[in-house]
C-alpha positions, -999 to 999 in steps of 0.1 A, spaced: 512 79 -438 532 110 -447 569 103 -452 581 134 -434 617 122 -432 619 122 -470 606 157 -472 630 169 -445 658 153 -465 647 170 -497 646 204 -480 681 199 -465 695 188 -499 680 218 -517 688 244 -491 723 231 -484 719 230 -446 705 203 -423 668 204 -416 646 182 -393 612 195 -385 605 197 -348 568 208 -352 543 202 -379 510 221 -379 481 213 -401 467 244 -418 431 250 -430 417 270 -459 425 247 -488 400 224 -505 423 207 -530 456 200 -511 466 193 -475 488 220 -461 512 221 -432 536 246 -416 567 227 -406 595 242 -385 624 239 -362 642 265 -341 658 281 -372 635 278 -402 598 274 -411 584 261 -444 549 258 -460 542 223 -474 515 212 -498 506 175 -501 484 156 -524 482 122 -541 514 110 -558 498 114 -592 494 152 -586 531 158 -590 526 175 -624 502 199 -608 528 209 -582 555 212 -609 532 236 -628 525 256 -597 562 259 -590 568 271 -626 540 297 -622 554 310 -590 589 313 -606 573 332 -635 555 356 -611 587 362 -591 598 385 -620 573 411 -607 586 442 -588 567 454 -558 549 421 -552 561 392 -530 558 357 -543 566 326 -522 600 311 -531 599 275 -541 622 254 -519 617 219 -534 591 195 -548 589 158 -554 573 125 -545 573 101 -517 559 66 -519 524 79 -512 524 117 -518 534 145 -541 547 175 -522 556 212 -528 576 230 -503 576 269 -502 591 295 -480 567 302 -452 552 337 -452 532 349 -422 502 363 -440 478 390 -428 448 408 -443 459 436 -466 458 471 -452 446 500 -473 482 509 -481 489 473 -491 458 473 -514 472 503 -532 506 487 -535 489 455 -549 471 475 -576 503 493 -586 523 461 -584 499 442 -605 499 468 -632 537 466 -632 536 428 -634 512 430 -664 540 449 -682 560 417 -684 550 404 -718 556 375 -742 553 373 -779 524 348 -779 495 338 -756 499 308 -734 525 292 -712 553 266 -714 531 240 -696 495 233 -688 484 239 -652 452 239 -631 424 263 -623 411 249 -590 412 212 -596 404 215 -634 431 212 -660 439 244 -677 455 240 -712 480 267 -721 491 258 -757 506 288 -774 485 308 -798 495 338 -819 460 353 -816 442 362 -784 408 353 -798 419 318 -807 435 313 -773 404 324 -754 382 303 -776 402 271 -777 421 270 -744 395 285 -722 358 286 -731 357 255 -754 375 234 -728 350 243 -701 319 240 -724 330 205 -736 334 193 -701 299 206 -691 281 195 -722 271 160 -712 254 171 -681 241 205 -692 229 205 -728 211 238 -726 243 255 -713 262 238 -742 238 252 -768 243 287 -754 280 281 -754 281 271 -790 262 302 -799 286 323 -779 317 307 -796 302 315 -829 301 353 -822 333 355 -802 351 372 -831 324 399 -830 327 404 -792 365 407 -794 367 425 -827 396 448 -828 408 438 -793 445 427 -796 460 430 -761 497 424 -754 504 389 -740 508 400 -704 519 378 -675 487 371 -655 482 354 -622 452 336 -637 432 330 -605 432 364 -588 406 362 -561 408 375 -525 418 341 -512 450 341 -532 465 374 -520 478 385 -486 502 408 -469 535 399 -453 550 412 -421 565 442 -438 532 453 -455 542 440 -489 514 424 -510 518 387 -516 505 366 -545 502 328 -544 482 298 -557 485 310 -593 472 296 -626 498 315 -647 498 322 -684 505 351 -708 472 366 -718 450 397 -717 457 416 -685 420 423 -681 414 387 -672 430 393 -638 409 424 -632 377 406 -642 385 378 -618 393 402 -590 358 418 -595 340 385 -596 342 371 -561 353 402 -541 381 406 -516 396 437 -532 389 472 -520 382 502 -542 418 513 -534 431 483 -554 412 492 -585 419 529 -582 456 522 -580 455 497 -609 434 518 -633 454 549 -623 486 532 -634 471 516 -665 438 531 -676 408 510 -685 403 503 -722 370 508 -740 348 477 -740 361 462 -708 331 469 -686 302 457 -707 318 430 -729 352 417 -719 347 417 -681 316 394 -683 333 373 -710 364 367 -689 344 361 -657 324 335 -676 354 312 -677 355 311 -639 318 307 -636 319 278 -660 347 262 -640 326 266 -608 296 251 -626 319 222 -636 332 217 -600 302 226 -579 271 228 -601 242 245 -585 235 281 -592 268 285 -611 251 267 -641 222 292 -642 246 322 -637 268 310 -665 238 308 -688 227 343 -677 260 358 -686 262 340 -720 227 352 -729 237 387 -719 269 385 -741 248 371 -770 225 401 -767 255 424 -771 270 406 -801 
């Protein structure tokens, strides 16, 4: 049973004004968390729920949203409160009525993302680990991008898949051995990246502003967001035209780094869902090995 009274109390305590939900509507679309819109005559909130032991996942998401809120031209849901009841962890965000992006909003999203990528750190990583889907995503700081991508991204996924997919693991070991060749001379700035930029994690608010949510934030190569955006669709050519117009594409992205960065997400899908993602991951690795 969901302890709604405790959540209402936490919202009231954080916001500084009384709140008791008069209506709670279960929302669809998520496969990891349970989501609700809760509201009264004055205010509405978006609530995510999961098992009590998932509180660290919600804390990491809240930290990621706070980091993304530095961006100009992009809207990010404001964190209201988070915590635990006896049975659940919860994360409460401002409720934003989302719509499909118009062509103008797609252009604004591309421009806004380029601006967001201009927010940089001195190293690669993040202050805490978070999740990509339901998989843990380690974000230990590294001084070199090559080492970050090798240790915190590809090796983590390959180690998780190795017991069930030895052929994939062999290809992965070969790829890790030539990663320094594939990324030779590529030293990107540690840009603030969304980390899970697919069409299901963007929208448009009632004023036409693009909205980013459900992040897997870290500081890394900005091209990782672009590669993810190209992998599963949901972004019109206007988005890419606006982004590359604001921050031109670097040599080596199309044929080397794009598939290399997409591989991380394919491996994660192979880990979570199996099926054709295993074969697709091997195909991409073999293509990269041929280019090394």
